[in-house]
OpenMM code with the backbone's topology and positions (N, CA, C; nanometers):
from openmm import Vec3, app, unit

residues = "MET ALA ALA THR VAL GLN GLU LEU LEU ALA THR ALA ASN ALA ILE VAL PRO ARG LEU SER PRO GLN GLN LEU ALA ASP LEU ILE SER ARG PRO ASP VAL VAL VAL ILE ASP VAL ARG ASP ALA THR GLU VAL GLN ARG SER GLY LYS LEU ARG GLY ALA ARG ASN ILE SER ARG GLY MET LEU GLU PHE ARG ALA ASP ALA ALA SER ALA TYR HIS ASP PRO VAL LEU GLN LYS ASP ARG THR LEU VAL ALA TYR CYS ALA SER GLY GLY ARG SER ALA LEU ALA ALA LYS THR LEU LEU ASP MET GLY TYR THR SER VAL TYR ASN ALA GLY GLY PHE ASP GLU LEU ALA ALA ALA GLY ILE GLU THR GLU PRO ALA".split()
positions = [
    Vec3(13.7848, 8.4661, 10.9694),
    Vec3(13.8021, 8.5906, 11.0417),
    Vec3(13.6780, 8.6785, 11.0206),
    Vec3(13.6318, 8.7413, 11.1237),
    Vec3(13.5141, 8.8271, 11.1177),
    Vec3(13.5445, 8.9558, 11.0417),
    Vec3(13.4454, 9.0043, 10.9703),
    Vec3(13.4602, 9.1278, 10.8932),
    Vec3(13.4239, 9.2478, 10.9799),
    Vec3(13.4887, 9.3587, 10.9549),
    Vec3(13.4546, 9.4841, 11.0223),
    Vec3(13.3512, 9.5583, 10.9380),
    Vec3(13.2878, 9.6576, 10.9972),
    Vec3(13.1909, 9.7362, 10.9220),
    Vec3(13.2585, 9.8063, 10.8043),
    Vec3(13.3821, 9.8495, 10.8221),
    Vec3(13.4542, 9.9143, 10.7121),
    Vec3(13.4764, 9.8177, 10.5961),
    Vec3(13.5071, 9.6933, 10.6273),
    Vec3(13.5250, 9.5921, 10.5227),
    Vec3(13.3924, 9.5612, 10.4524),
    Vec3(13.2849, 9.5516, 10.5304),
    Vec3(13.1537, 9.5275, 10.4717),
    Vec3(13.1138, 9.6422, 10.3792),
    Vec3(13.1386, 9.7656, 10.4238),
    Vec3(13.1065, 9.8820, 10.3408),
    Vec3(13.1924, 9.8861, 10.2148),
    Vec3(13.3193, 9.8549, 10.2275),
    Vec3(13.4077, 9.8547, 10.1102),
    Vec3(13.3604, 9.7530, 10.0074),
    Vec3(13.3212, 9.6362, 10.0530),
    Vec3(13.2698, 9.5336, 9.9620),
    Vec3(13.1410, 9.5811, 9.8964),
    Vec3(13.0485, 9.6335, 9.9754),
    Vec3(12.9208, 9.6809, 9.9209),
    Vec3(12.9432, 9.7926, 9.8191),
    Vec3(13.0294, 9.8877, 9.8529),
    Vec3(13.0546, 10.0000, 9.7618),
    Vec3(13.1255, 9.9560, 9.6341),
    Vec3(13.2010, 9.8482, 9.6409),
    Vec3(13.2688, 9.7965, 9.5215),
    Vec3(13.1719, 9.7230, 9.4289),
    Vec3(13.0652, 9.6703, 9.4853),
    Vec3(12.9715, 9.5880, 9.4093),
    Vec3(12.8491, 9.6670, 9.3611),
    Vec3(12.7984, 9.7552, 9.4447),
    Vec3(12.6732, 9.8256, 9.4148),
    Vec3(12.7041, 9.9592, 9.3459),
    Vec3(12.6486, 9.9814, 9.2275),
    Vec3(12.6705, 10.1097, 9.1610),
    Vec3(12.6086, 10.2251, 9.2401),
    Vec3(12.6811, 10.3363, 9.2475),
    Vec3(12.6344, 10.4556, 9.3179),
    Vec3(12.5815, 10.5549, 9.2152),
    Vec3(12.4601, 10.6012, 9.2358),
    Vec3(12.3991, 10.6980, 9.1462),
    Vec3(12.4269, 10.8400, 9.1927),
    Vec3(12.4465, 10.9286, 9.0997),
    Vec3(12.4504, 11.0708, 9.1313),
    Vec3(12.3059, 11.1187, 9.1458),
    Vec3(12.2848, 11.2339, 9.2084),
    Vec3(12.1482, 11.2863, 9.2154),
    Vec3(12.0850, 11.3010, 9.0762),
    Vec3(12.1614, 11.3425, 8.9765),
    Vec3(12.1071, 11.3569, 8.8419),
    Vec3(12.0663, 11.2217, 8.7833),
    Vec3(12.1481, 11.1197, 8.8064),
    Vec3(12.1123, 10.9859, 8.7577),
    Vec3(11.9838, 10.9375, 8.8245),
    Vec3(11.9690, 10.9652, 8.9552),
    Vec3(11.8457, 10.9277, 9.0244),
    Vec3(11.7278, 11.0041, 8.9661),
    Vec3(11.7443, 11.1335, 8.9417),
    Vec3(11.6365, 11.2145, 8.8838),
    Vec3(11.5919, 11.1574, 8.7493),
    Vec3(11.6851, 11.1067, 8.6723),
    Vec3(11.6524, 11.0475, 8.5422),
    Vec3(11.5762, 10.9155, 8.5570),
    Vec3(11.6046, 10.8399, 8.6631),
    Vec3(11.5417, 10.7086, 8.6841),
    Vec3(11.4074, 10.7143, 8.7556),
    Vec3(11.3925, 10.8114, 8.8435),
    Vec3(11.2856, 10.8081, 8.9442),
    Vec3(11.1441, 10.8033, 8.8848),
    Vec3(11.1257, 10.8538, 8.7665),
    Vec3(10.9904, 10.8572, 8.7100),
    Vec3(10.9545, 10.7296, 8.6330),
    Vec3(11.0492, 10.6409, 8.6126),
    Vec3(11.0194, 10.5168, 8.5406),
    Vec3(10.9274, 10.4289, 8.6247),
    Vec3(10.8286, 10.3654, 8.5629),
    Vec3(10.7339, 10.2836, 8.6397),
    Vec3(10.7943, 10.1566, 8.6988),
    Vec3(10.9084, 10.1122, 8.6480),
    Vec3(10.9711, 9.9903, 8.6998),
    Vec3(11.0729, 10.0187, 8.8094),
    Vec3(11.0842, 10.1437, 8.8521),
    Vec3(11.1825, 10.1818, 8.9536),
    Vec3(11.1138, 10.1990, 9.0887),
    Vec3(11.1711, 10.1339, 9.1911),
    Vec3(11.1226, 10.1470, 9.3276),
    Vec3(11.2343, 10.2109, 9.4098),
    Vec3(11.2042, 10.3265, 9.4696),
    Vec3(11.3005, 10.3955, 9.5547),
    Vec3(11.2696, 10.3583, 9.6988),
    Vec3(11.3730, 10.3129, 9.7699),
    Vec3(11.3562, 10.2640, 9.9066),
    Vec3(11.4385, 10.3489, 10.0029),
    Vec3(11.3714, 10.4079, 10.0990),
    Vec3(11.4365, 10.4819, 10.2069),
    Vec3(11.4596, 10.3817, 10.3195),
    Vec3(11.5858, 10.3465, 10.3451),
    Vec3(11.6144, 10.2435, 10.4452),
    Vec3(11.6427, 10.3008, 10.5844),
    Vec3(11.6143, 10.4300, 10.6021),
    Vec3(11.6318, 10.4891, 10.7352),
    Vec3(11.5213, 10.4403, 10.8284),
    Vec3(11.5456, 10.4552, 10.9575),
    Vec3(11.4449, 10.4195, 11.0568),
    Vec3(11.3281, 10.5174, 11.0484),
    Vec3(11.2115, 10.4725, 11.0903),
    Vec3(11.0899, 10.5536, 11.0814),
    Vec3(11.1040, 10.6879, 11.1520),
    Vec3(11.1736, 10.6927, 11.2641),
    Vec3(11.1887, 10.8199, 11.3363),
    Vec3(11.2686, 10.9211, 11.2539),
    Vec3(11.3678, 10.8746, 11.1793),
    Vec3(11.4440, 10.9645, 11.0928),
    Vec3(11.3556, 11.0205, 10.9817),
    Vec3(11.2759, 10.9346, 10.9233),
    Vec3(11.1882, 10.9757, 10.8133),
    Vec3(11.0817, 11.0726, 10.8649),
    Vec3(11.0296, 11.0482, 10.9846),
    Vec3(10.9301, 11.1381, 11.0435),
    Vec3(10.9878, 11.2788, 11.0627),
    Vec3(11.1145, 11.2872, 11.0996),
    Vec3(11.1790, 11.4180, 11.1224),
    Vec3(11.2016, 11.4952, 10.9937),
    Vec3(11.2440, 11.4266, 10.8889),
    Vec3(11.2902, 11.4979, 10.7695),
    Vec3(11.2015, 11.4830, 10.6473),
    Vec3(11.1110, 11.3861, 10.6479),
    Vec3(11.0383, 11.3526, 10.5264),
    Vec3(11.1199, 11.2537, 10.4459),
    Vec3(11.0757, 11.2294, 10.3220),
    Vec3(11.1431, 11.1319, 10.2366),
    Vec3(11.1347, 11.1808, 10.0934),
    Vec3(11.2044, 11.1129, 10.0047),
    Vec3(11.1932, 11.1473, 9.8643),
    Vec3(11.0526, 11.1144, 9.8170),
    Vec3(10.9965, 11.1985, 9.7309),
    Vec3(10.8597, 11.1779, 9.6837),
    Vec3(10.8465, 11.0400, 9.6200),
    Vec3(10.7484, 10.9647, 9.6698),
    Vec3(10.7203, 10.8321, 9.6167),
    Vec3(10.8041, 10.7190, 9.6738),
    Vec3(10.9025, 10.7516, 9.7565),
    Vec3(10.9882, 10.6466, 9.8141),
    Vec3(10.9100, 10.5648, 9.9161),
    Vec3(10.9464, 10.4388, 9.9262),
    Vec3(10.8894, 10.3506, 10.0278),
    Vec3(10.9877, 10.3454, 10.1440),
    Vec3(10.9385, 10.3675, 10.2645),
    Vec3(11.0244, 10.3556, 10.3820),
    Vec3(11.0216, 10.2105, 10.4290),
    Vec3(11.1339, 10.1424, 10.4055),
    Vec3(11.1534, 10.0054, 10.4542),
    Vec3(11.2847, 10.0091, 10.5316),
    Vec3(11.2748, 10.0120, 10.6628),
    Vec3(11.3954, 10.0274, 10.7436),
    Vec3(11.4951, 9.9146, 10.7157),
    Vec3(11.6215, 9.9459, 10.7326),
    Vec3(11.7285, 9.8487, 10.7076),
    Vec3(11.7040, 9.7188, 10.7843),
    Vec3(11.6498, 9.7290, 10.9022),
    Vec3(11.6265, 9.6111, 10.9850),
    Vec3(11.5169, 9.5183, 10.9340),
    Vec3(11.4300, 9.5688, 10.8473),
    Vec3(11.3200, 9.4872, 10.7944),
    Vec3(11.3384, 9.4513, 10.6477),
    Vec3(11.4438, 9.4976, 10.5863),
    Vec3(11.4589, 9.4847, 10.4419),
    Vec3(11.4508, 9.3406, 10.3927),
    Vec3(11.5256, 9.2512, 10.4542),
    Vec3(11.5258, 9.1120, 10.4076),
    Vec3(11.3863, 9.0511, 10.4147),
    Vec3(11.3122, 9.0827, 10.5191),
    Vec3(11.1772, 9.0289, 10.5357),
    Vec3(11.0825, 9.0854, 10.4300),
    Vec3(11.0969, 9.2139, 10.3996),
    Vec3(11.0114, 9.2781, 10.2982),
    Vec3(11.0476, 9.2328, 10.1568),
    Vec3(11.1741, 9.1971, 10.1353),
    Vec3(11.2219, 9.1612, 10.0014),
    Vec3(11.2021, 9.0145, 9.9667),
    Vec3(11.1796, 8.9304, 10.0647),
    Vec3(11.1670, 8.7866, 10.0414),
    Vec3(11.0206, 8.7504, 10.0166),
    Vec3(10.9908, 8.7046, 9.8959),
    Vec3(10.8529, 8.6709, 9.8589),
    Vec3(10.7939, 8.5613, 9.9470),
    Vec3(10.8769, 8.4808, 10.0107),
    Vec3(10.8276, 8.3733, 10.0968),
    Vec3(10.7994, 8.4203, 10.2399),
    Vec3(10.8332, 8.5452, 10.2702),
    Vec3(10.8143, 8.5981, 10.4050),
    Vec3(10.6728, 8.6513, 10.4233),
    Vec3(10.6200, 8.6346, 10.5430),
    Vec3(10.4886, 8.6902, 10.5755),
    Vec3(10.4903, 8.8427, 10.5699),
    Vec3(10.6081, 8.9039, 10.5762),
    Vec3(10.6221, 9.0492, 10.5760),
    Vec3(10.6549, 9.1049, 10.4375),
    Vec3(10.6516, 9.0201, 10.3359),
    Vec3(10.6904, 9.0621, 10.2007),
    Vec3(10.6111, 9.1832, 10.1536),
    Vec3(10.6814, 9.2775, 10.0921),
    Vec3(10.6188, 9.3937, 10.0299),
    Vec3(10.6072, 9.3624, 9.8810),
    Vec3(10.4859, 9.3478, 9.8290),
    Vec3(10.4695, 9.3041, 9.6902),
    Vec3(10.5261, 9.3996, 9.5859),
    Vec3(10.5553, 9.5231, 9.6223),
    Vec3(10.6169, 9.6143, 9.5254),
    Vec3(10.7616, 9.5740, 9.4954),
    Vec3(10.8218, 9.4976, 9.5855),
    Vec3(10.9592, 9.4520, 9.5652),
    Vec3(10.9569, 9.3254, 9.4805),
    Vec3(10.9810, 9.3438, 9.3525),
    Vec3(10.9821, 9.2352, 9.2555),
    Vec3(11.1188, 9.2319, 9.1879),
    Vec3(11.1650, 9.1137, 9.1568),
    Vec3(11.3004, 9.0978, 9.1025),
    Vec3(11.3165, 9.1508, 8.9607),
    Vec3(11.2070, 9.1813, 8.8920),
    Vec3(11.2182, 9.2392, 8.7584),
    Vec3(11.2158, 9.3924, 8.7603),
    Vec3(11.2153, 9.4505, 8.8790),
    Vec3(11.2159, 9.5964, 8.8935),
    Vec3(11.3552, 9.6448, 8.9307),
    Vec3(11.3771, 9.7724, 8.9058),
    Vec3(11.5006, 9.8373, 8.9480),
    Vec3(11.4776, 9.8949, 9.0868),
    Vec3(11.5659, 9.8622, 9.1799),
    Vec3(11.5548, 9.9110, 9.3174),
    Vec3(11.6671, 10.0089, 9.3455),
    Vec3(11.6307, 10.1211, 9.4049),
    Vec3(11.7278, 10.2239, 9.4401),
    Vec3(11.7133, 10.2526, 9.5887),
    Vec3(11.8207, 10.2332, 9.6639),
    Vec3(11.8181, 10.2556, 9.8086),
    Vec3(11.8906, 10.3853, 9.8431),
    Vec3(11.8415, 10.4520, 9.9471),
    Vec3(11.9132, 10.5656, 10.0051),
    Vec3(11.8908, 10.5643, 10.1555),
    Vec3(11.9769, 10.6354, 10.2271),
    Vec3(11.9653, 10.6448, 10.3731),
    Vec3(12.0036, 10.7869, 10.4135),
    Vec3(12.0711, 10.8024, 10.5258),
    Vec3(12.1128, 10.9352, 10.5686),
    Vec3(12.2428, 10.9784, 10.5018),
    Vec3(12.3344, 10.8835, 10.4820),
    Vec3(12.4642, 10.9221, 10.4257),
    Vec3(12.5155, 10.8291, 10.3170),
    Vec3(12.4521, 10.7161, 10.2973),
    Vec3(12.4943, 10.6230, 10.1927),
    Vec3(12.5507, 10.4921, 10.2429),
    Vec3(12.5781, 10.4806, 10.3718),
    Vec3(12.6333, 10.3560, 10.4266),
    Vec3(12.5308, 10.2451, 10.4377),
    Vec3(12.4205, 10.2736, 10.5066),
    Vec3(12.3159, 10.1711, 10.5204),
    Vec3(12.2573, 10.1339, 10.3850),
    Vec3(12.2448, 10.2332, 10.2962),
    Vec3(12.1883, 10.2021, 10.1646),
    Vec3(12.2833, 10.1154, 10.0830),
    Vec3(12.4141, 10.1322, 10.0991),
    Vec3(12.5100, 10.0439, 10.0306),
    Vec3(12.4948, 9.9012, 10.0811),
    Vec3(12.4877, 9.8841, 10.2125),
    Vec3(12.4714, 9.7505, 10.2705),
    Vec3(12.3368, 9.6905, 10.2303),
    Vec3(12.2316, 9.7725, 10.2302),
    Vec3(12.0991, 9.7247, 10.1921),
    Vec3(12.0979, 9.6805, 10.0459),
    Vec3(12.1565, 9.7600, 9.9596),
    Vec3(12.1594, 9.7268, 9.8170),
    Vec3(12.2383, 9.5984, 9.7928),
    Vec3(12.3499, 9.5809, 9.8627),
    Vec3(12.4268, 9.4566, 9.8474),
    Vec3(12.3438, 9.3373, 9.8941),
    Vec3(12.2706, 9.3534, 10.0012),
    Vec3(12.1835, 9.2466, 10.0496),
    Vec3(12.0798, 9.2101, 9.9440),
    Vec3(12.0216, 9.3104, 9.8806),
    Vec3(11.9233, 9.2834, 9.7752),
    Vec3(11.9870, 9.2065, 9.6601),
    Vec3(12.1091, 9.2435, 9.6224),
    Vec3(12.1805, 9.1680, 9.5190),
    Vec3(12.2015, 9.0237, 9.5641),
    Vec3(12.2421, 9.0056, 9.6905),
    Vec3(12.2628, 8.8710, 9.7453),
    Vec3(12.1343, 8.7894, 9.7438),
    Vec3(12.0190, 8.8570, 9.7503),
    Vec3(11.8894, 8.7900, 9.7519),
    Vec3(11.8361, 8.7636, 9.6108),
    Vec3(11.9121, 8.7987, 9.5096),
    Vec3(11.8717, 8.7675, 9.3731),
    Vec3(11.8144, 8.8815, 9.2919),
    Vec3(11.8039, 8.9992, 9.3507),
    Vec3(11.7642, 9.1162, 9.2730),
    Vec3(11.8829, 9.1531, 9.1850),
    Vec3(11.8571, 9.1942, 9.0628),
    Vec3(11.9682, 9.2141, 8.9693),
    Vec3(11.9926, 9.3593, 8.9302),
    Vec3(11.8935, 9.4442, 8.9465),
    Vec3(11.9083, 9.5854, 8.9101),
    Vec3(11.8908, 9.6685, 9.0368),
    Vec3(12.0022, 9.6917, 9.1059),
    Vec3(12.0001, 9.7560, 9.2373),
    Vec3(12.1068, 9.8650, 9.2411),
    Vec3(12.0697, 9.9805, 9.2987),
    Vec3(12.1609, 10.0952, 9.3055),
    Vec3(12.1575, 10.1581, 9.4434),
    Vec3(12.2640, 10.2306, 9.4751),
    Vec3(12.2740, 10.3100, 9.5967),
    Vec3(12.2696, 10.4565, 9.5542),
    Vec3(12.1719, 10.5316, 9.6057),
    Vec3(12.1608, 10.6734, 9.5729),
    Vec3(12.2257, 10.7625, 9.6773),
    Vec3(12.2782, 10.7046, 9.7850),
    Vec3(12.3487, 10.7858, 9.8845),
    Vec3(12.2603, 10.8372, 9.9949),
    Vec3(12.2790, 10.9654, 10.0304),
    Vec3(12.2130, 11.0227, 10.1465),
    Vec3(12.0989, 11.1177, 10.1138),
    Vec3(11.9991, 11.1180, 10.1991),
    Vec3(11.8788, 11.1988, 10.1811),
    Vec3(11.9105, 11.3472, 10.1676),
    Vec3(11.9888, 11.4031, 10.2584),
    Vec3(12.0155, 11.5475, 10.2554),
    Vec3(12.0807, 11.5892, 10.1245),
    Vec3(12.1765, 11.5097, 10.0778),
    Vec3(12.2434, 11.5396, 9.9509),
    Vec3(12.1435, 11.5360, 9.8349),
    Vec3(12.0571, 11.4373, 9.8342),
    Vec3(11.9582, 11.4240, 9.7272),
    Vec3(11.8575, 11.5379, 9.7305),
    Vec3(11.8096, 11.5724, 9.8502),
    Vec3(11.7145, 11.6825, 9.8625),
    Vec3(11.7786, 11.8151, 9.8233),
    Vec3(11.9041, 11.8365, 9.8637),
    Vec3(11.9750, 11.9600, 9.8285),
    Vec3(11.9978, 11.9722, 9.6782),
    Vec3(12.0050, 11.8581, 9.6106),
    Vec3(12.0254, 11.8577, 9.4658),
    Vec3(11.8950, 11.8774, 9.3901),
    Vec3(11.7843, 11.8895, 9.4611),
    Vec3(11.6572, 11.9183, 9.3974),
    Vec3(11.5652, 11.8006, 9.3762),
    Vec3(11.6016, 11.6828, 9.4274),
    Vec3(11.5101, 11.5686, 9.4185),
    Vec3(11.3904, 11.6019, 9.5090),
    Vec3(11.2711, 11.5896, 9.4553),
    Vec3(11.1511, 11.6287, 9.5279),
    Vec3(11.1295, 11.5428, 9.6521),
    Vec3(11.0872, 11.6068, 9.7602),
    Vec3(11.0611, 11.5372, 9.8865),
    Vec3(10.9134, 11.5524, 9.9246),
    Vec3(10.8740, 11.4761, 10.0251),
    Vec3(10.7381, 11.4844, 10.0791),
    Vec3(10.7426, 11.4461, 10.2266),
    Vec3(10.6415, 11.4859, 10.3031),
    Vec3(10.6365, 11.4441, 10.4429),
    Vec3(10.6218, 11.2935, 10.4526),
    Vec3(10.6624, 11.2414, 10.5671),
    Vec3(10.6525, 11.0960, 10.5897),
    Vec3(10.5078, 11.0529, 10.5950),
] * unit.nanometer
topology = app.Topology()
chain = topology.addChain("A")
for resn in residues:
    res = topology.addResidue(resn, chain)
    for name in ("N", "CA", "C"):
        topology.addAtom(name, app.Element.getBySymbol(name[0]), res)
């Protein structure tokens, strides 16, 4: 039987730990942490992104995360901690679960950009 988006989100949210803004603030300065903004480029252009975050849209994530892909982003290494966020936390939950499925072991969902920015996480233009 095919899964619905609600079922996919429920599974992702059950598997991927969700960080509070304070937990993200504590992690973000570590050199082994990569923060990934999985929103589309047009969204990031409108609002900016978290300081130092890499914009890898949800649609390209698997290609950027796979070392065998021609599109691989070398900053994505399996010995690093990856933290995903999006506009509200849904795409980042699905993205983080995908990263776990691909063999990454330290992966978190930080939720939505507006919530993180409102909590004082530093932002920058795209």
